[in-house]
NUFI-35069 format. One record per residue (C-alpha): x, y, z. Coordinates in steps of 0.05 Angstrom, whole numbers, padded with zeros to 5 digits, always signed. Example, Ala and Ser with C-alpha at 12.3 -4.5 7.8 and 13.67 -1.06 7.14 Angstrom:
2
+00246-00090+00156 +00273-00021+00143 
END
This chain:
767
+02498+01789+02084 +02476+01757+02151 +02429+01693+02138 +02387+01715+02197 +02361+01781+02141 +02349+01736+02087 +02279+01710+02104 +02250+01779+02113 +02297+01801+02061 +02260+01754+02009 +02188+01768+02038 +02203+01855+02019 +02239+01843+01949 +02212+01781+01914 +02139+01802+01899 +02169+01869+01884 +02213+01837+01828 +02163+01787+01805 +02129+01860+01786 +02171+01878+01740 +02156+01861+01662 +02207+01893+01617 +02173+01915+01559 +02110+01934+01595 +02099+02002+01572 +02041+02008+01624 +02081+01977+01682 +02120+02035+01713 +02176+01998+01745 +02209+01979+01681 +02268+01940+01671 +02305+02005+01661 +02290+02028+01725 +02316+01965+01756 +02378+01970+01717 +02388+02048+01739 +02369+02030+01814 +02421+01982+01818 +02473+02033+01784 +02454+02082+01846 +02454+02027+01896 +02530+02016+01875 +02545+02082+01875 +02518+02106+01941 +02557+02032+01968 +02619+02061+01945 +02602+02123+01972 +02590+02101+02040 +02652+02056+02043 +02697+02120+02022 +02657+02168+02070 +02673+02118+02124 +02746+02113+02109 +02753+02183+02103 +02725+02194+02172 +02767+02138+02208 +02830+02176+02168 +02815+02246+02192 +02799+02215+02262 +02863+02180+02266 +02900+02247+02244 +02868+02287+02292 +02879+02248+02351 +02941+02217+02333 +02986+02271+02298 +02951+02333+02315 +02940+02306+02391 +03021+02293+02397 +03036+02365+02362 +02992+02390+02424 +03015+02337+02483 +03038+02393+02518 +02970+02415+02538 +02950+02358+02568 +02878+02344+02563 +02861+02414+02533 +02880+02393+02467 +02808+02367+02469 +02787+02443+02457 +02831+02458+02408 +02822+02404+02354 +02740+02411+02347 +02758+02482+02339 +02804+02468+02280 +02747+02430+02249 +02706+02482+02250 +02759+02528+02215 +02751+02478+02155 +02676+02467+02150 +02653+02538+02168 +02681+02569+02102 +02674+02502+02061 +02605+02500+02076 +02588+02580+02070 +02624+02585+02008 +02602+02526+01969 +02541+02488+01985 +02492+02515+02046 +02449+02454+02042 +02504+02414+02070 +02498+02454+02138 +02463+02408+02192 +02435+02336+02197 +02421+02336+02111 +02360+02295+02112 +02308+02358+02117 +02344+02382+02051 +02328+02319+02014 +02256+02325+02035 +02255+02394+02018 +02280+02373+01945 +02233+02320+01940 +02166+02358+01962 +02189+02427+01925 +02237+02409+01862 +02223+02342+01842 +02283+02315+01874 +02337+02361+01845 +02389+02367+01887 +02453+02405+01864 +02511+02362+01853 +02563+02396+01893 +02518+02381+01951 +02551+02312+01956 +02622+02329+01957 +02613+02389+02003 +02571+02347+02046 +02624+02287+02045 +02679+02337+02066 +02650+02381+02112 +02622+02320+02153 +02680+02274+02154 +02723+02331+02182 +02673+02347+02227 +02655+02278+02253 +02733+02263+02251 +02750+02324+02295 +02703+02305+02341 +02632+02332+02326 +02575+02302+02355 +02538+02280+02300 +02527+02218+02265 +02540+02189+02190 +02470+02167+02169 +02449+02236+02155 +02506+02252+02108 +02517+02189+02073 +02435+02186+02061 +02444+02257+02024 +02499+02241+01993 +02462+02177+01959 +02403+02222+01949 +02448+02272+01909 +02474+02209+01869 +02410+02184+01853 +02385+02253+01833 +02446+02268+01788 +02437+02205+01755 +02359+02221+01738 +02370+02294+01717 +02422+02264+01668 +02375+02212+01639 +02319+02278+01633 +02277+02224+01675 +02209+02250+01698 +02190+02278+01771 +02165+02218+01798 +02220+02173+01772 +02271+02226+01791 +02239+02228+01868 +02249+02144+01865 +02323+02151+01855 +02335+02207+01907 +02301+02154+01958 +02343+02096+01921 +02410+02132+01943 +02387+02145+02010 +02364+02071+02021 +02435+02050+01987 +02476+02100+02037 +02435+02082+02099 +02436+02007+02085 +02510+02010+02072 +02529+02042+02128 +02499+02003+02176 +02493+01934+02150 +02422+01947+02143 +02387+01945+02073 +02321+01920+02096 +02316+01982+02150 +02354+02035+02092 +02294+02014+02038 +02244+02019+02098 +02283+02091+02120 +02276+02112+02047 +02198+02096+02040 +02183+02119+02112 +02224+02178+02126 +02236+02208+02061 +02172+02187+02012 +02131+02179+02076 +02086+02124+02040 +02097+02043+02033 +02053+02049+01971 +02100+02075+01928 +02103+02043+01852 +02174+02041+01856 +02179+02008+01926 +02221+01949+01891 +02271+02002+01857 +02290+02018+01931 +02296+01957+01952 +02341+01932+01906 +02383+01994+01906 +02398+01984+01985 +02413+01911+01970 +02455+01932+01923 +02497+01983+01961 +02496+01931+02022 +02532+01878+01971 +02582+01932+01953 +02595+01951+02020 +02601+01876+02049 +02656+01868+01989 +02701+01920+02016 +02685+01924+02088 +02660+01845+02107 +02603+01825+02140 +02598+01852+02211 +02554+01877+02256 +02549+01952+02279 +02541+01934+02353 +02556+01872+02385 +02499+01850+02433 +02489+01798+02480 +02429+01753+02470 +02384+01793+02518 +02310+01762+02525 +02246+01774+02569 +02254+01753+02644 +02180+01765+02661 +02119+01788+02633 +02116+01844+02689 +02177+01875+02659 +02142+01890+02598 +02110+01950+02646 +02176+01975+02660 +02194+01977+02582 +02126+02016+02576 +02156+02073+02625 +02224+02069+02583 +02182+02090+02521 +02147+02142+02556 +02207+02174+02587 +02243+02165+02515 +02182+02207+02476 +02193+02267+02527 +02266+02270+02524 +02269+02267+02444 +02216+02317+02439 +02261+02363+02482 +02322+02343+02445 +02294+02358+02374 +02263+02423+02407 +02329+02443+02439 +02365+02437+02377 +02323+02491+02334 +02333+02532+02389 +02401+02529+02388 +02402+02542+02313 +02364+02605+02330 +02399+02628+02385 +02466+02615+02334 +02427+02651+02271 +02405+02711+02322 +02490+02721+02336 +02511+02770+02294 +02577+02798+02315 +02608+02733+02293 +02609+02709+02222 +02578+02663+02194 +02634+02622+02173 +02667+02632+02240 +02612+02601+02277 +02629+02536+02276 +02696+02547+02304 +02662+02575+02373 +02617+02516+02373 +02680+02475+02372 +02714+02511+02432 +02644+02502+02468 +02644+02433+02444 +02711+02424+02473 +02697+02445+02544 +02649+02387+02546 +02697+02341+02521 +02747+02357+02572 +02700+02353+02627 +02675+02282+02601 +02747+02266+02598 +02758+02283+02666 +02706+02238+02678 +02742+02178+02665 +02795+02185+02616 +02746+02182+02547 +02719+02241+02515 +02654+02197+02502 +02614+02256+02469 +02657+02265+02417 +02637+02232+02347 +02592+02179+02329 +02604+02148+02403 +02595+02074+02378 +02642+02047+02428 +02608+02075+02484 +02542+02049+02461 +02571+01986+02461 +02599+01987+02537 +02526+02003+02547 +02499+01945+02516 +02551+01910+02555 +02528+01938+02622 +02595+01958+02633 +02575+02038+02650 +02555+02060+02713 +02490+02098+02730 +02519+02157+02746 +02553+02161+02681 +02499+02139+02636 +02457+02191+02666 +02510+02246+02658 +02523+02225+02584 +02450+02229+02563 +02451+02306+02572 +02523+02319+02555 +02506+02285+02489 +02445+02320+02484 +02478+02394+02491 +02540+02373+02455 +02495+02348+02394 +02454+02415+02398 +02516+02457+02396 +02551+02428+02337 +02496+02433+02293 +02467+02489+02324 +02533+02527+02312 +02536+02505+02238 +02569+02435+02238 +02556+02380+02189 +02527+02315+02206 +02470+02274+02222 +02424+02264+02279 +02416+02183+02279 +02477+02167+02318 +02464+02223+02371 +02398+02193+02380 +02421+02122+02397 +02471+02148+02434 +02425+02185+02484 +02379+02125+02480 +02425+02081+02498 +02449+02121+02557 +02379+02128+02577 +02362+02057+02577 +02425+02039+02612 +02413+02084+02663 +02338+02068+02672 +02356+01991+02672 +02404+01996+02731 +02354+02041+02766 +02303+01988+02748 +02350+01930+02776 +02361+01964+02838 +02284+01971+02851 +02263+01906+02818 +02316+01854+02821 +02277+01793+02808 +02240+01822+02750 +02291+01872+02710 +02336+01840+02659 +02411+01866+02652 +02415+01944+02638 +02441+01927+02564 +02379+01905+02550 +02344+01966+02572 +02402+02003+02528 +02383+01963+02465 +02301+01984+02472 +02324+02047+02495 +02364+02061+02430 +02301+02047+02383 +02250+02084+02431 +02285+02150+02433 +02304+02153+02353 +02227+02136+02340 +02206+02184+02384 +02255+02240+02344 +02242+02210+02279 +02170+02190+02284 +02192+02126+02244 +02178+02069+02285 +02180+02015+02232 +02249+02041+02213 +02276+02036+02287 +02251+01973+02302 +02281+01937+02237 +02349+01982+02240 +02359+01957+02310 +02350+01882+02288 +02401+01889+02233 +02449+01933+02272 +02459+01879+02326 +02432+01812+02302 +02378+01805+02370 +02313+01780+02352 +02295+01753+02420 +02277+01822+02454 +02226+01838+02398 +02160+01846+02449 +02194+01897+02492 +02223+01930+02434 +02165+01942+02401 +02124+01960+02455 +02174+02028+02477 +02181+02038+02404 +02108+02042+02398 +02096+02078+02461 +02154+02130+02447 +02118+02144+02377 +02045+02158+02398 +02067+02202+02459 +02118+02247+02419 +02072+02244+02359 +02017+02273+02418 +02063+02325+02444 +02093+02346+02381 +02069+02334+02304 +02129+02346+02272 +02195+02299+02274 +02261+02324+02280 +02261+02316+02209 +02197+02360+02188 +02202+02414+02240 +02270+02447+02197 +02219+02444+02146 +02161+02472+02172 +02195+02527+02211 +02215+02544+02137 +02140+02543+02111 +02142+02479+02076 +02080+02433+02088 +02090+02359+02065 +02037+02326+02039 +02007+02265+02079 +01972+02231+02021 +02015+02195+01965 +02020+02238+01904 +01968+02229+01849 +01969+02234+01767 +01948+02295+01748 +01884+02264+01724 +01860+02236+01791 +01850+02307+01813 +01787+02317+01769 +01722+02272+01774 +01683+02248+01705 +01625+02293+01730 +01668+02354+01733 +01687+02342+01656 +01621+02305+01628 +01587+02340+01578 +01513+02347+01608 +01475+02362+01547 +01467+02291+01520 +01422+02273+01464 +01388+02199+01467 +01342+02164+01422 +01288+02112+01448 +01310+02035+01440 +01233+02030+01399 +01247+02078+01353 +01248+02057+01279 +01310+02052+01231 +01277+02108+01185 +01263+02155+01242 +01338+02142+01265 +01361+02159+01196 +01331+02218+01208 +01357+02238+01271 +01433+02223+01243 +01416+02267+01184 +01387+02330+01224 +01443+02328+01279 +01499+02303+01238 +01521+02260+01292 +01561+02200+01283 +01528+02158+01349 +01474+02168+01394 +01459+02130+01469 +01395+02081+01463 +01354+02090+01526 +01281+02065+01548 +01236+02074+01606 +01259+02149+01616 +01329+02154+01608 +01356+02081+01629 +01408+02064+01590 +01402+02002+01548 +01459+02007+01489 +01494+02056+01440 +01485+02061+01360 +01532+02088+01308 +01517+02110+01240 +01558+02047+01215 +01506+02012+01255 +01452+02042+01214 +01491+02035+01144 +01495+01960+01157 +01422+01951+01175 +01396+01988+01123 +01418+01936+01068 +01378+01877+01098 +01309+01862+01076 +01274+01867+01148 +01304+01944+01160 +01233+01968+01152 +01205+01929+01216 +01264+01933+01256 +01286+01984+01315 +01337+02010+01343 +01346+01962+01398 +01354+01906+01345 +01415+01939+01316 +01450+01974+01375 +01513+01948+01415 +01480+01932+01483 +01529+01875+01516 +01587+01893+01540 +01585+01968+01547 +01636+02014+01579 +01608+02061+01618 +01632+02114+01675 +01606+02145+01732 +01605+02226+01759 +01655+02204+01822 +01711+02161+01786 +01776+02197+01770 +01786+02216+01704 +01843+02169+01691 +01794+02114+01702 +01749+02133+01650 +01814+02153+01602 +01833+02074+01610 +01766+02056+01589 +01768+02099+01524 +01832+02069+01509 +01812+01998+01512 +01769+02001+01454 +01795+02063+01420 +01726+02098+01422 +01714+02170+01422 +01660+02179+01475 +01635+02141+01537 +01565+02138+01567 +01565+02164+01642 +01511+02133+01687 +01484+02155+01756 +01517+02094+01787 +01545+02023+01769 +01474+01990+01797 +01439+02057+01769 +01445+02071+01688 +01402+02132+01683 +01440+02171+01638 +01474+02238+01661 +01522+02261+01614 +01573+02231+01560 +01647+02244+01567 +01685+02264+01504 +01756+02271+01479 +01751+02343+01481 +01727+02342+01549 +01788+02299+01577 +01833+02355+01541 +01796+02403+01584 +01797+02364+01641 +01875+02359+01641 +01886+02433+01633 +01842+02440+01692 +01882+02393+01726 +01947+02430+01707 +01920+02495+01733 +01899+02466+01795 +01973+02431+01803 +02008+02496+01794 +01960+02536+01839 +01985+02481+01893 +02053+02498+01874 +02050+02574+01881 +02011+02559+01951 +02078+02522+01973 +02120+02578+01956 +02079+02629+01985 +02081+02592+02051 +02151+02580+02050 +02161+02651+02040 +02118+02669+02101 +02170+02628+02143 +02239+02668+02118 +02274+02683+02173 +02270+02755+02196 +02212+02771+02145 +02134+02775+02153 +02076+02769+02100 +02030+02834+02106 +01958+02819+02063 +01914+02882+02077 +01853+02903+02040 +01857+02977+02031 +01806+03019+02063 +01791+03087+02027 +01827+03137+02086 +01886+03092+02063 +01945+03140+02040 +01967+03099+01980 +01897+03099+01947 +01898+03133+01889 +01977+03132+01886 +02024+03096+01837 +02063+03032+01868 +02128+03071+01844 +02114+03134+01891 +02101+03092+01947 +02160+03092+02010 +02151+03027+02035 +02226+03021+02055 +02288+02985+02022 +02274+02915+02055 +02199+02916+02040 +02169+02887+01973 +02100+02892+01942 +02089+02828+01919 +02014+02835+01884 +01950+02866+01882 +01883+02827+01880 +01823+02869+01856 +01755+02847+01852 +01781+02772+01856 +01828+02782+01797 +01902+02778+01813 +01939+02834+01774 +02009+02842+01756 +02050+02896+01798 +02080+02955+01755 +02117+03009+01764 +02046+03045+01744 +01991+03006+01779 +01948+03057+01810 +01924+03027+01884 +01844+03028+01892 +01801+03019+01950 +01791+02947+01966 +01853+02922+01930 +01881+02870+01975 +01959+02877+01974 +02005+02831+01993 +02078+02861+02017 +02138+02822+02049 +02185+02854+02101 +02232+02853+02160 +02184+02814+02220 +02199+02877+02261 +02169+02926+02213 +02103+02886+02195 +02058+02919+02250 +02083+02993+02222 +02072+02983+02150 +01999+02949+02168 +01984+03022+02202 +02010+03053+02150 +01975+03022+02090 +01903+03018+02136 +01918+03091+02146 +01929+03085+02223 +02003+03110+02215 +02031+03166+02168 +02076+03138+02106 +02131+03178+02124 +02150+03130+02184 +02219+03098+02155 +02230+03022+02160 +02298+03002+02187 +02357+02971+02148 +02359+02896+02158 +02379+02830+02129 +02324+02818+02074 +02316+02851+02009 +02305+02839+01935 +02347+02841+01875 +02347+02846+01802 +02391+02800+01765 +02395+02804+01681 +02405+02742+01651 +02468+02732+01600 +02466+02699+01539 +02509+02645+01554 +02483+02632+01613 +02471+02559+01641 +02398+02575+01664 +02376+02600+01591 +02322+02549+01566 +02313+02516+01631 +02246+02520+01669 +02248+02557+01742 +02234+02489+01774 +02299+02461+01754 +02338+02524+01785 +02377+02508+01845 +02369+02577+01877 +02397+02576+01953 +02352+02563+02012 +02314+02633+02042 +02313+02660+01958 +02249+02660+01918 +02241+02682+01851 +02185+02744+01850 +02180+02755+01779 +02214+02752+01713 +02211+02817+01667 +02217+02805+01590 +02230+02867+01552 +02155+02900+01581 +02125+02834+01601 +02118+02822+01674 +02111+02746+01680 +02097+02712+01744 +02138+02652+01748 +02114+02583+01751 +02152+02510+01754 +02144+02511+01681 +02163+02578+01663 +02217+02576+01613 +02276+02632+01628 +02306+02670+01565 +02373+02712+01551 +02368+02779+01570 +02314+02766+01620 +02312+02811+01684 +02295+02765+01743 +02269+02792+01808 +02300+02753+01878 +02275+02763+01945 +02316+02730+01998 +02362+02736+02054 +02411+02787+02046 +02469+02742+02050 +02445+02696+02006 +02428+02737+01946 +02501+02742+01919 +02502+02657+01907 +02430+02664+01881 +02457+02716+01832 +02519+02673+01806 +02464+02607+01802 +02438+02651+01753 +02496+02683+01710 +02542+02632+01711 
END
């Protein structure tokens, strides 16, 4: 590890380490989490080393041995090799793990958001093979997405093996990603920040220390095998003149626009490839490889090197040393962009970080050379602008300014150009967020209907306030009440304690039946009042606006059964009392609220399924379906009636359910048919209209007794993307599944999703 990184690394890691107290049950960052984070870091570091050697081996074989066999083709062998790579990765991904397609990070984020960090272990193996083949045969993608996904799978697998909570499981996923990035780019600080800023999307994680330790451990492992070397060797550029900051600001603006354009072009490419039905899904990477080869041949003819192939670090280094011409750098910005969207759109596997750095470096080098011609006395060498452009472009695409700045520092070791780097990166981030609220990672999720939480996830007991849970009917006793009167009050109410008030309802203390019994044995009991025997000092109270977990912690301090609730910290007017039974009810309420939110997320995801639409219609009196049973409806093969809401109550959909006027029905169908169905349900079109057969349907799967899913909750299922579990039929009972619904043998499970994924979903349920 380079000495220049030590001070900042110490400032990040040491405070987190000081917070670890082994054996402190209340401290979430326990010694066990530290140990597990180290194990994940070791695994991620080893995975990064193996992955890098795998890429190098495939590249040497492809452009050494295979290129030698095809030497008679001249430069046209560049057309064949990427296509051969596509012939391997297409069937591999299609058959074994669809999640391995694309750049990987959105799939990790989706697992963190919707599945508590649970990822299928096979994804790591398929991702490693597919990405190494893709990159090694010339695919225009990077290493960071695959290795982050591989490290995340390792953390997820270990957490599931140890049966850790969802919160800790998510942390281990972030640990794996941080370790993978750290080991791949020799950047432990940036690896940790990447996991926090991009994956967890917060820096206040209680497991911040675990993420840092995992990243450092992975980096140490990589250093042991690979040595201590920078990813890029860069001259020590400096700011020539304060006026030059204006040029870097303009560079940030341009980087923002182009990075957003790259993001949109990438997903436009995916959409176009998805719409091509004449080419089988496994064969699309072959066609994409041929088209990529055409671009490779063109760049080869420019200067004898297919610079758009692979990660392109050699070309980036040339730009950092100002070795490329203005025309070449300008051409490479757009050629690399086109090559990357072709590779990923056609079904390739790899990350977008390296292509973003490549395009940023070419943009910066081009801008720097133009600035040098226009302002020869102000502009620095073009390599300085290439360095800044790398961070600005990636930050504009990923909306991750801190990661962008830190990773450039660690990858280059150049800290002299910090002001231009920070200025261009922040400007690029602000402008790109203004143009598009979604980053290159989150846009893929929003298109699937996955809405990421913007705030930190809180404990269930923080979802309910004391005011919502407290008991408002409070019995109090005046402070001036005699002990004889207090004894009568205890006898009539059968209570064990009262709140003591004065001046209306102002709390001054609490009195228990034990206090009374001790006082009655004394000689002056006849003259004493409640105030004399009550506890009036160090009272524990709660306020209505406080979250329940705060009140629960106060109850545990003295092991008491109830807590007075006062109007505010400064106004001790009694407004209620919080009892243990109220806490139990509050917890149940919080669990139900959380379940509703999960259901909402699933509905949002369904709403964005490819080729499908969601219809929600309130049935009028003239609707042709009113008075008919659900089993009698002719909605078409690719239409599914999901729910019926009647007078505010959600009803289970059965074949015998009779639809009534005013029912709000929810139906999923192919997008081209949604408007027809809406008209049919509203009575504006005859029900005899038939919907066309399409690519979305539902199926029913019976779970055998020996299936692995028996006894497991629904949230642990690893169903393929674009498949959703709609309901569970158990005997004559119909169950709307929640995350904690446990599957049983012989359950009949109804799944809705893309036709080509349903067979994979069926295998997941019966194996």
